[in-house]
OpenMM code with the backbone's topology and positions (N, CA, C; nanometers):
from openmm import Vec3, app, unit

residues = "UNK UNK UNK UNK UNK UNK UNK UNK UNK UNK UNK UNK UNK UNK UNK UNK UNK UNK UNK UNK UNK UNK UNK UNK UNK UNK UNK UNK UNK UNK UNK UNK UNK UNK UNK UNK UNK UNK UNK UNK UNK UNK UNK UNK UNK UNK UNK UNK UNK UNK UNK UNK UNK UNK UNK UNK UNK UNK UNK UNK UNK".split()
positions = [
    Vec3(9.0732, 6.5846, 13.3318),
    Vec3(9.2100, 6.5606, 13.2874),
    Vec3(9.2935, 6.5170, 13.4078),
    Vec3(9.3645, 6.4100, 13.3891),
    Vec3(9.4501, 6.3607, 13.4965),
    Vec3(9.5613, 6.4605, 13.5272),
    Vec3(9.5950, 6.4704, 13.6527),
    Vec3(9.7022, 6.5579, 13.6976),
    Vec3(9.8342, 6.5142, 13.6322),
    Vec3(9.9103, 6.6074, 13.5811),
    Vec3(10.0356, 6.5758, 13.5113),
    Vec3(10.1367, 6.5087, 13.6042),
    Vec3(10.1339, 6.5418, 13.7333),
    Vec3(10.2247, 6.4760, 13.8286),
    Vec3(10.1898, 6.3277, 13.8438),
    Vec3(10.0603, 6.2969, 13.8399),
    Vec3(10.0169, 6.1580, 13.8480),
    Vec3(10.0591, 6.0817, 13.7230),
    Vec3(10.0454, 6.1444, 13.6077),
    Vec3(10.0847, 6.0800, 13.4825),
    Vec3(10.2338, 6.0480, 13.4785),
    Vec3(10.3141, 6.1294, 13.5453),
    Vec3(10.4587, 6.1064, 13.5478),
    Vec3(10.4966, 5.9818, 13.6271),
    Vec3(10.4175, 5.9462, 13.7277),
    Vec3(10.4552, 5.8336, 13.8126),
    Vec3(10.3804, 5.7040, 13.7809),
    Vec3(10.2687, 5.7133, 13.7088),
    Vec3(10.1928, 5.5921, 13.6756),
    Vec3(10.2678, 5.5067, 13.5748),
    Vec3(10.2687, 5.3766, 13.5990),
    Vec3(10.3268, 5.2803, 13.5055),
    Vec3(10.2286, 5.1645, 13.4911),
    Vec3(10.2481, 5.0858, 13.3891),
    Vec3(10.1641, 4.9686, 13.3669),
    Vec3(10.1837, 4.8722, 13.4843),
    Vec3(10.0753, 4.8293, 13.5482),
    Vec3(10.0898, 4.7379, 13.6608),
    Vec3(10.1383, 4.5986, 13.6199),
    Vec3(10.1263, 4.5644, 13.4931),
    Vec3(10.1675, 4.4323, 13.4472),
    Vec3(10.3165, 4.4272, 13.4148),
    Vec3(10.3658, 4.5240, 13.3346),
    Vec3(10.5053, 4.5194, 13.2897),
    Vec3(10.5915, 4.6329, 13.3445),
    Vec3(10.5290, 4.7273, 13.4143),
    Vec3(10.5979, 4.8458, 13.4696),
    Vec3(10.6479, 4.9400, 13.3594),
    Vec3(10.5899, 4.9273, 13.2403),
    Vec3(10.6275, 5.0129, 13.1276),
    Vec3(10.5520, 5.1450, 13.1288),
    Vec3(10.5892, 5.2320, 13.0363),
    Vec3(10.5270, 5.3634, 13.0239),
    Vec3(10.3836, 5.3518, 12.9759),
    Vec3(10.3019, 5.4484, 13.0191),
    Vec3(10.1637, 5.4560, 12.9764),
    Vec3(10.1420, 5.5842, 12.8976),
    Vec3(10.0612, 5.5748, 12.7957),
    Vec3(10.0249, 5.6908, 12.7133),
    Vec3(9.8813, 5.7285, 12.7493),
    Vec3(9.8593, 5.8558, 12.7822),
    Vec3(9.7249, 5.9000, 12.8202),
    Vec3(9.6538, 5.9592, 12.6999),
    Vec3(9.5311, 5.9136, 12.6771),
    Vec3(9.4457, 5.9690, 12.5727),
    Vec3(9.3165, 6.0153, 12.6376),
    Vec3(9.2962, 6.1466, 12.6462),
    Vec3(9.1724, 6.1969, 12.7064),
    Vec3(9.0529, 6.1731, 12.6141),
    Vec3(8.9351, 6.1647, 12.6730),
    Vec3(8.8113, 6.1528, 12.5967),
    Vec3(8.7756, 6.2925, 12.5462),
    Vec3(8.7577, 6.3105, 12.4155),
    Vec3(8.7268, 6.4440, 12.3629),
    Vec3(8.5905, 6.4974, 12.4083),
    Vec3(8.5013, 6.4090, 12.4503),
    Vec3(8.3677, 6.4493, 12.4929),
    Vec3(8.3597, 6.4839, 12.6419),
    Vec3(8.4490, 6.4259, 12.7225),
    Vec3(8.4408, 6.4401, 12.8682),
    Vec3(8.5826, 6.4433, 12.9253),
    Vec3(8.6225, 6.5555, 12.9822),
    Vec3(8.7611, 6.5685, 13.0291),
    Vec3(8.7893, 6.4935, 13.1599),
    Vec3(8.6904, 6.4269, 13.2181),
    Vec3(8.7156, 6.3444, 13.3368),
    Vec3(8.7321, 6.1971, 13.2999),
    Vec3(8.7253, 6.1670, 13.1700),
    Vec3(8.7376, 6.0295, 13.1226),
    Vec3(8.8513, 6.0208, 13.0216),
    Vec3(8.9015, 5.9013, 13.0042),
    Vec3(9.0075, 5.8795, 12.9068),
    Vec3(9.0578, 5.7374, 12.9187),
    Vec3(9.1784, 5.7165, 12.8680),
    Vec3(9.2377, 5.5842, 12.8790),
    Vec3(9.3882, 5.5945, 12.8854),
    Vec3(9.4460, 5.5003, 12.9567),
    Vec3(9.5907, 5.4864, 12.9670),
    Vec3(9.6283, 5.3627, 12.8867),
    Vec3(9.7216, 5.3779, 12.7954),
    Vec3(9.7566, 5.2706, 12.7027),
    Vec3(9.8994, 5.2241, 12.7263),
    Vec3(9.9144, 5.0923, 12.7385),
    Vec3(10.0471, 5.0317, 12.7457),
    Vec3(10.0736, 4.9664, 12.6102),
    Vec3(10.1696, 5.0195, 12.5372),
    Vec3(10.2023, 4.9655, 12.4050),
    Vec3(10.2725, 4.8306, 12.4155),
    Vec3(10.3469, 4.8072, 12.5243),
    Vec3(10.4185, 4.6805, 12.5406),
    Vec3(10.3220, 4.5649, 12.5636),
    Vec3(10.2276, 4.5820, 12.6545),
    Vec3(10.1324, 4.4763, 12.6886),
    Vec3(10.0104, 4.4756, 12.5975),
    Vec3(9.9936, 4.5847, 12.5215),
    Vec3(9.8754, 4.6011, 12.4349),
    Vec3(9.7476, 4.5994, 12.5189),
    Vec3(9.7526, 4.6745, 12.6318),
    Vec3(9.6376, 4.6847, 12.7213),
    Vec3(9.5939, 4.8298, 12.7361),
    Vec3(9.4637, 4.8481, 12.7613),
    Vec3(9.4053, 4.9801, 12.7820),
    Vec3(9.3408, 4.9821, 12.9206),
    Vec3(9.3819, 5.0775, 13.0013),
    Vec3(9.3251, 5.0972, 13.1343),
    Vec3(9.2351, 5.2205, 13.1276),
    Vec3(9.1088, 5.2035, 13.1640),
    Vec3(9.0133, 5.3139, 13.1546),
    Vec3(9.0286, 5.4111, 13.2707),
    Vec3(8.9980, 5.5380, 13.2425),
    Vec3(8.9977, 5.6445, 13.3432),
    Vec3(8.8565, 5.7010, 13.3469),
    Vec3(8.7937, 5.6974, 13.4644),
    Vec3(8.6596, 5.7524, 13.4820),
    Vec3(8.6588, 5.8438, 13.6030),
    Vec3(8.6015, 5.9609, 13.5877),
    Vec3(8.5989, 6.0623, 13.6941),
    Vec3(8.7393, 6.0922, 13.7445),
    Vec3(8.8351, 6.0976, 13.6525),
    Vec3(8.9760, 6.1258, 13.6818),
    Vec3(9.0410, 6.0198, 13.7709),
    Vec3(8.9835, 5.8999, 13.7748),
    Vec3(9.0389, 5.7902, 13.8548),
    Vec3(9.0785, 5.6768, 13.7602),
    Vec3(9.2081, 5.6476, 13.7495),
    Vec3(9.2497, 5.5373, 13.6624),
    Vec3(9.2219, 5.4019, 13.7262),
    Vec3(9.1652, 5.3115, 13.6481),
    Vec3(9.1411, 5.1741, 13.6934),
    Vec3(9.2616, 5.0921, 13.6489),
    Vec3(9.3510, 5.0626, 13.7419),
    Vec3(9.4763, 4.9946, 13.7097),
    Vec3(9.4725, 4.8454, 13.7431),
    Vec3(9.3540, 4.7866, 13.7464),
    Vec3(9.3402, 4.6435, 13.7730),
    Vec3(9.3625, 4.5684, 13.6420),
    Vec3(9.4641, 4.4843, 13.6392),
    Vec3(9.5042, 4.4153, 13.5165),
    Vec3(9.3887, 4.3348, 13.4578),
    Vec3(9.3142, 4.2654, 13.5408),
    Vec3(9.2037, 4.1823, 13.4933),
    Vec3(9.0903, 4.2621, 13.4306),
    Vec3(9.0808, 4.3910, 13.4609),
    Vec3(8.9763, 4.4752, 13.4047),
    Vec3(9.0245, 4.5576, 13.2858),
    Vec3(9.1505, 4.5458, 13.2501),
    Vec3(9.2043, 4.6159, 13.1338),
    Vec3(9.1465, 4.5559, 13.0062),
    Vec3(9.1398, 4.6385, 12.9034),
    Vec3(9.0873, 4.5940, 12.7750),
    Vec3(9.2025, 4.5763, 12.6781),
    Vec3(9.1897, 4.4830, 12.5830),
    Vec3(9.2955, 4.4682, 12.4828),
    Vec3(9.3003, 4.5897, 12.3919),
    Vec3(9.4189, 4.6286, 12.3544),
    Vec3(9.4405, 4.7405, 12.2635),
    Vec3(9.4058, 4.6975, 12.1219),
    Vec3(9.3160, 4.7730, 12.0597),
    Vec3(9.2793, 4.7457, 11.9209),
    Vec3(9.3666, 4.8318, 11.8315),
    Vec3(9.4405, 4.7682, 11.7450),
    Vec3(9.5332, 4.8407, 11.6544),
    Vec3(9.4590, 4.9012, 11.5382),
] * unit.nanometer
topology = app.Topology()
chain = topology.addChain("A")
for resn in residues:
    res = topology.addResidue(resn, chain)
    for name in ("N", "CA", "C"):
        topology.addAtom(name, app.Element.getBySymbol(name[0]), res)
């Protein structure tokens, strides 16, 4: 699970908007950060968010 202090300061690298964290129910060191404005998903693996815009996945509605 990502540290709550880190979640407070992380923003979308593309639009600087808020991110919503969704933990993986199977593994608490994995999850995803979702930007609703850009419709992008940034993966979190081993509690490390990958904030590279080119590696983000499109948000599936």
